[in-house]
C-alpha positions as CSV (number, residue, x, y, z in Angstrom):
1,X,11.1,49.8,39.4
2,X,9.5,46.3,38.4
3,X,8.2,44.2,41.0
4,X,8.3,40.3,40.8
5,X,5.1,38.3,41.5
6,X,4.8,34.4,41.5
7,X,2.6,33.3,38.1
8,X,-0.6,32.0,38.5
9,X,-3.1,30.3,37.0
10,X,-5.1,33.5,36.9
11,X,-2.2,34.3,34.5
12,X,-2.5,31.8,31.9
13,X,-4.7,33.7,29.4
14,X,-1.9,36.1,29.4
15,X,1.2,34.0,29.5
16,X,-0.3,32.8,25.9
17,X,-0.4,35.6,24.6
18,X,2.9,37.1,26.1
19,X,4.4,34.2,24.7
20,X,2.4,34.4,21.1
21,X,3.7,38.4,21.1
22,X,7.2,37.1,22.0
23,X,7.5,33.6,20.9
24,X,5.4,33.7,17.6
25,X,3.3,31.0,19.5
26,X,1.4,29.6,22.5
27,X,3.9,26.9,23.1
28,X,7.6,27.1,22.9
29,X,10.2,24.2,22.4
30,X,13.2,23.0,23.0
31,X,15.4,19.5,22.8
32,X,12.4,18.5,20.7
33,X,10.2,19.2,24.0
34,X,6.8,21.7,23.7
35,X,6.1,23.6,26.6
36,X,2.9,24.9,27.1
37,X,1.4,27.8,29.4
38,X,0.1,25.1,31.7
39,X,2.8,23.0,32.1
40,X,5.7,25.8,33.7
41,X,5.9,27.9,36.7
42,X,7.0,31.2,36.6
43,X,7.9,34.8,37.9
44,X,6.3,38.5,36.1
45,X,8.1,41.3,36.3
46,X,5.5,44.2,36.5
47,X,5.2,47.7,36.3
48,X,2.5,49.8,37.2
49,X,0.4,46.3,36.3
50,X,2.4,45.8,32.9
51,X,4.2,42.7,31.8
52,X,7.7,43.8,31.5
53,X,9.6,40.7,31.9
54,X,8.9,36.8,32.1
55,X,10.8,33.7,33.3
56,X,9.4,30.2,33.2
57,X,11.0,27.4,34.4
58,X,10.1,23.7,35.2
59,X,11.3,20.8,37.1
60,X,12.3,17.2,36.6
61,X,13.7,15.1,39.0
62,X,16.9,17.3,40.0
63,X,17.3,19.8,37.7
64,X,15.7,22.9,37.4
65,X,15.1,24.0,33.1
66,X,14.7,27.5,32.8
67,X,12.0,27.3,29.8
68,X,11.8,30.8,28.4
69,X,13.4,34.6,29.6
70,X,12.1,37.6,28.0
71,X,12.8,41.1,29.0
72,X,10.8,44.3,27.7
73,X,13.0,46.6,28.9
74,X,16.6,45.4,28.6
75,X,19.6,46.9,31.1
76,X,17.7,47.4,34.2
77,X,18.2,44.4,35.8
78,X,15.0,42.4,34.7
79,X,16.0,39.4,33.5
80,X,18.9,39.1,36.4
81,X,16.4,39.7,39.0
82,X,13.8,36.6,37.0
83,X,16.9,34.5,36.8
84,X,17.6,35.1,40.5
85,X,14.9,34.1,41.0
86,X,14.5,31.0,39.4
87,X,17.6,30.1,41.2
88,X,16.5,30.5,44.7
89,X,13.4,28.2,43.7
90,X,16.2,25.6,42.1
91,X,18.2,25.8,45.4
92,X,14.8,26.0,47.5
93,X,13.8,22.4,45.9
94,X,17.2,20.9,46.5
95,X,18.0,20.8,43.0
96,X,21.4,20.3,41.5
97,X,21.6,22.4,38.8
98,X,19.6,24.9,36.5
99,X,20.0,24.7,33.1
100,X,18.4,26.3,29.8
101,X,18.2,25.9,25.7
102,X,19.5,28.7,23.4
103,X,20.1,28.6,19.8
104,X,23.5,29.4,18.1
105,X,22.2,32.9,16.6
106,X,21.3,34.2,20.3
107,X,24.5,35.9,21.2
108,X,22.7,37.9,23.7
109,X,21.5,35.2,25.6
110,X,24.8,33.6,25.5
111,X,26.6,36.6,26.9
112,X,23.7,37.2,29.4
113,X,24.1,33.6,31.0
114,X,27.4,33.4,30.9
115,X,27.8,36.5,32.5
116,X,25.3,35.3,35.8
117,X,27.6,31.9,36.1
118,X,26.3,29.5,33.1
119,X,28.4,27.8,31.2
120,X,28.2,25.6,28.0
121,X,27.5,22.2,28.5
122,X,26.4,20.5,25.5
123,X,25.8,21.2,21.7
124,X,22.9,19.8,19.7
125,X,24.4,20.3,16.2
126,X,21.2,20.7,13.8
127,X,18.3,20.3,16.3
128,X,15.9,23.4,15.0
129,X,15.5,20.9,11.9
130,X,13.5,18.7,14.4
131,X,12.3,21.6,16.6
132,X,10.7,22.7,13.2
133,X,8.9,19.8,13.0
134,X,7.0,20.8,16.3
135,X,7.0,24.4,15.1
136,X,7.1,24.8,11.9
137,X,7.2,29.0,12.2
138,X,10.8,28.8,13.6
139,X,12.4,30.8,10.7
140,X,15.8,29.7,8.6
141,X,17.5,32.7,9.6
142,X,18.4,34.2,13.1
143,X,19.8,36.7,14.9
144,X,22.3,38.9,13.4
145,X,21.6,37.2,10.5
146,X,22.9,33.9,11.5
147,X,21.8,30.6,10.2
148,X,19.3,29.3,13.1
149,X,20.7,25.3,13.1
150,X,22.0,24.5,16.8
151,X,20.6,24.0,20.2
152,X,23.1,25.4,22.8
153,X,22.8,24.2,26.4
154,X,23.9,26.0,29.3
155,X,23.9,25.0,33.3
156,X,24.8,26.4,36.5
157,X,25.9,24.1,38.9
158,X,23.9,24.4,42.6
């Protein structure tokens, strides 16, 4: 069973490596914003000292934004537990909502978040064209052979 720990400054080198392995770079882009390891908070899921899951997030005024979520072992509740920790953190910081951005091809993420109480709240048509200016390695074709074009925002009101 995985244990969940708060991300610390000592974890930043491993976070960079994890993002490089999972996201092909040491930073994440969403809604034309670059998120770097030193600008996010997060929780790590560890099993026998091995990273098996990670959620990163940031606060802006009364919003909490999930920047990234990765579970290396699906269907074990790791992603759900990590998102739950962020929701708890947002509530403790008196946020009014938790939100995140995903892409039109990420059908698994769309289902995952909606099953956990998130709702669609915005569609940014062709936003990935702008994201590619910041991160040229973003592919043209995404998961399920779907053209990667749009950003979809989901939110959970607290």
